[in-house]
C-alpha positions in Angstrom: 15.5 -14.3 -18.5 15.7 -11.4 -21.0 15.4 -7.9 -19.5 12.0 -6.3 -19.5 11.4 -3.7 -22.3 11.8 -0.1 -20.9 8.5 1.6 -20.0 7.6 5.1 -21.0 5.1 7.6 -19.7 1.7 7.1 -21.2 2.1 3.4 -21.9 0.2 0.7 -20.2 2.3 -0.9 -17.4 2.0 -4.7 -17.6 2.2 -6.9 -14.5 5.8 -7.4 -13.3 4.8 -9.9 -10.6 2.2 -12.3 -12.1 3.3 -15.9 -11.8 6.0 -15.1 -9.2 4.6 -13.0 -6.4 1.0 -14.1 -7.0 -0.8 -16.5 -9.4 -0.9 -15.6 -13.0 -4.2 -17.3 -13.6 -7.0 -14.8 -13.0 -9.4 -17.3 -11.4 -6.8 -18.7 -9.0 -5.7 -15.1 -8.1 -9.3 -14.0 -7.5 -10.1 -17.0 -5.5 -7.2 -16.7 -3.1 -7.7 -12.9 -2.6 -11.4 -13.4 -2.0 -10.7 -16.1 0.6 -8.3 -13.9 2.5 -10.8 -11.0 2.5 -13.6 -13.3 3.7 -11.4 -14.7 6.5 -10.9 -11.3 8.1 -12.3 -11.4 11.7 -15.6 -9.5 12.1 -14.3 -8.2 15.4 -11.6 -6.2 13.6 -14.0 -4.4 11.3 -13.9 -0.6 11.8 -17.2 1.1 12.7 -16.5 4.4 11.1 -15.9 5.6 7.5 -12.5 4.3 6.4 -10.5 6.8 4.5 -7.1 5.0 4.4 -5.6 1.6 5.1 -2.1 0.4 5.9 -1.4 -2.9 4.1 1.8 -5.1 3.7 3.3 -5.7 0.3 5.1 -9.1 0.3 4.3 -12.0 -2.0 0.7 -13.1 -1.5 1.7 -16.4 0.2 3.5 -14.4 2.9 1.4 -11.3 3.5 -1.9 -12.1 1.8 -3.9 -12.9 4.9 -3.0 -9.5 6.5 -3.6 -7.6 3.3 -7.0 -9.3 3.2 -7.8 -7.8 6.6 -6.9 -4.3 5.4 -9.1 -4.6 2.3 -12.0 -6.3 4.1 -12.4 -3.0 5.9 -13.2 -1.1 2.7 -15.1 -3.8 0.8 -18.0 -2.2 -1.2 -17.1 1.2 0.0 -18.1 4.3 -1.9 -14.6 5.1 -3.3 -14.1 6.4 -6.8 -10.3 6.4 -6.8 -7.4 4.8 -4.9 -4.3 6.8 -4.1 -1.4 4.4 -3.4 1.8 5.4 -1.7 4.8 3.1 -1.0 8.6 3.0 -0.8 10.8 2.5 -3.9 12.8 -0.7 -3.5 14.6 -1.0 -6.8 15.6 2.4 -8.2 17.1 5.3 -6.2 15.8 8.8 -6.9 15.0 12.0 -5.1 11.5 13.1 -4.3 8.2 11.4 -5.0 7.6 9.6 -8.3 4.2 9.3 -9.8 3.5 6.3 -12.1 2.4 8.3 -15.2 1.3 5.3 -17.2 -1.9 4.8 -19.1 -2.8 2.0 -16.8 -1.6 -0.7 -14.4 -2.5 -4.2 -15.5 -2.9 -7.3 -13.3 -4.5 -10.6 -14.2 -7.8 -9.6 -12.5 -8.1 -6.1 -13.8 -6.8 -3.0 -15.6 -6.6 0.2 -13.5 -6.6 3.5 -15.4 -4.1 6.0 -14.0 -5.3 9.5 -13.1 -2.9 11.2 -15.3 -4.6 14.6 -14.9 -4.0 14.5 -11.2 -0.3 13.6 -11.9 0.0 16.6 -14.3 -1.4 18.9 -11.6 1.0 17.6 -9.0 3.9 18.0 -11.4 3.0 21.6 -12.2 3.0 22.2 -8.4 6.4 20.6 -8.2 5.1 18.1 -5.6 6.1 15.0 -7.6 8.4 13.9 -10.4 8.0 11.0 -12.8 10.7 8.3 -12.9 9.2 5.5 -15.0 12.1 3.1 -14.3 11.3 3.3 -10.6 7.8 1.8 -11.2 8.6 -0.7 -13.9 9.6 -3.6 -11.6 8.4 -2.2 -8.3 6.3 -4.6 -6.3 4.9 -2.5 -3.4 1.9 -1.0 -5.3 1.1 -3.7 -7.9 0.9 -6.4 -5.2 -2.1 -4.7 -3.7 -4.1 -4.2 -7.0 -5.7 -7.7 -7.0 -7.2 -6.8 -3.6 -8.4 -3.5 -4.9 -9.9 -5.3 -7.9 -11.8 -7.6 -5.6 -13.3 -4.9 -3.3 -13.6 -1.8 -5.5 -13.3 -3.0 -9.1 -11.1 -1.3 -11.7 -11.1 2.1 -10.2 -8.7 4.9 -11.3 -5.5 5.0 -9.3 -2.9 7.5 -8.4 0.4 5.6 -7.8 3.1 7.3 -5.8 6.5 6.0 -4.9 8.7 7.6 -2.2 12.4 8.0 -3.0 14.8 10.1 -1.0 12.3 12.6 0.5 10.7 13.7 3.7 7.4 12.7 5.2 6.4 16.4 5.2 6.7 16.4 1.4 4.7 13.2 1.1 2.0 14.8 3.2 2.0 17.9 1.0 1.5 15.8 -2.1 -1.3 13.8 -0.5 -2.9 16.9 0.9 -3.0 18.4 -2.6 -4.4 15.3 -4.2 -6.8 13.5 -1.8 -10.5 13.9 -2.5 -13.5 13.0 -0.3 -14.3 9.9 -2.3 -10.7 8.6 -2.4 -9.2 5.6 -0.6 -5.6 6.2 0.5 -3.6 3.0 0.5 -0.3 3.1 2.5 1.9 0.2 1.4 4.5 -1.0 4.0 6.0 -4.1 5.6 7.3 -3.8 9.1 10.6 -5.2 10.5 12.8 -7.3 8.2 14.8 -10.5 8.9 14.7 -10.5 12.7 14.1 -13.7 14.7 10.4 -14.4 15.2 10.1 -13.2 18.8 12.3 -10.2 18.3 10.3 -9.1 15.2 7.0 -9.5 17.0 8.1 -7.4 19.9 9.4 -4.7 17.6 6.4 -4.8 15.3 3.8 -4.7 18.1 5.5 -1.5 19.4 5.5 0.0 15.9 1.8 -0.7 15.4 1.0 0.6 18.8 2.7 3.9 17.9 0.8 4.1 14.6 -2.6 3.5 16.3 -1.7 6.1 18.9 -0.7 8.6 16.2 2.9 8.7 17.3 4.8 7.9 14.2 7.5 10.6 14.2 10.2 8.3 15.6 9.6 5.6 12.9 12.4 4.8 10.5 13.2 2.3 7.7 14.2 -0.3 10.3 10.7 -0.3 11.7 8.8 -0.1 8.4 10.1 0.3 4.9 7.1 2.5 4.1 7.5 4.7 7.1 7.3 7.9 5.1 3.8 7.1 3.9 2.8 6.1 7.4 4.1 9.3 8.8 2.4 11.3 6.1 -0.9 9.6 6.8 -0.6 10.3 10.5 0.1 14.0 9.7 -3.0 14.2 7.5 -5.0 12.3 10.1 -4.1 14.8 12.8 -5.3 17.6 10.6 -8.5 15.8 9.5 -9.6 14.0 12.6 -8.8 10.5 11.6 -8.7 7.7 14.2 -6.9 4.4 13.7 -7.9 0.8 14.3 -5.5 -2.1 14.3 -6.9 -4.8 12.0 -4.2 -7.5 12.4 -0.6 -8.6 12.6 1.4 -11.6 11.5 4.9 -12.2 10.2 6.2 -14.5 7.5 7.0 -16.9 10.4 3.2 -17.3 10.8 2.5 -17.8 7.1 5.6 -19.4 5.6 6.9 -21.3 8.6 10.5 -20.1 8.9 10.9 -18.3 12.2 14.7 -17.6 12.0 14.4 -14.4 10.0 11.0 -13.0 9.4 9.3 -10.0 7.9 6.4 -8.4 9.8 3.0 -7.4 8.3 0.4 -5.2 9.9 -3.0 -3.8 8.8 -4.4 -0.6 10.1 -7.6 1.3 9.2 -7.8 5.1 9.3 -11.3 6.3 10.0 -13.1 9.6 10.1 -13.9 10.4 13.7 -17.7 10.2 14.1 -17.9 9.0 10.5 
């Protein structure tokens, strides 16, 4: 396979995952995503106004059912923009990198990037822009087909966490989040533990998140722990409560229980909303 052409700021970002992490055919992709959203248990539906969701980011065959539960919670919601934050897996850098492209493309939609918001965050020295970090990164793109299904092709603000602190992520989110935004926190849970060990660890991690006690989380618990901690910090200031929407591991969806990856979905709601 030849290397992908280098991406530059202001260009469209084509899909890096279609045909590998999820179907390249738009109809097949839409059908599978729609089915996972429809299968979300009604008992797990939040009762308040959802302002943020935690969703996993593995290939759809592994984490799609749990991602469906996250996005079922916001289906048809009055959101005008999605702010996505996740961990950089492929390129190392310091700080928080915004994906300053014209758009992100997936088979079921094209999402314009809010470049004006990125410019404001750059001027405030809250983010940098490292295009190479976003070019092949999966943790944000993998969720866009779900957003396309429930919200359509809304503008997005894509943020990747490099070597940084949760407090800095919270500052960037505090400066950018608007009342009509949906915050999407992208994270898997434990990685490559035996099924029962992973489940015990992941249940404890999700219990801590729902209780608002994320300060002790680290990369061993959740690769996107910085985004989770930042959301909990904002939630403490803004009165968000949290609802567990579901948990599975790759041992539930792909069959191999010797070394699994955990997936959880959590909704963050306005108290009394």
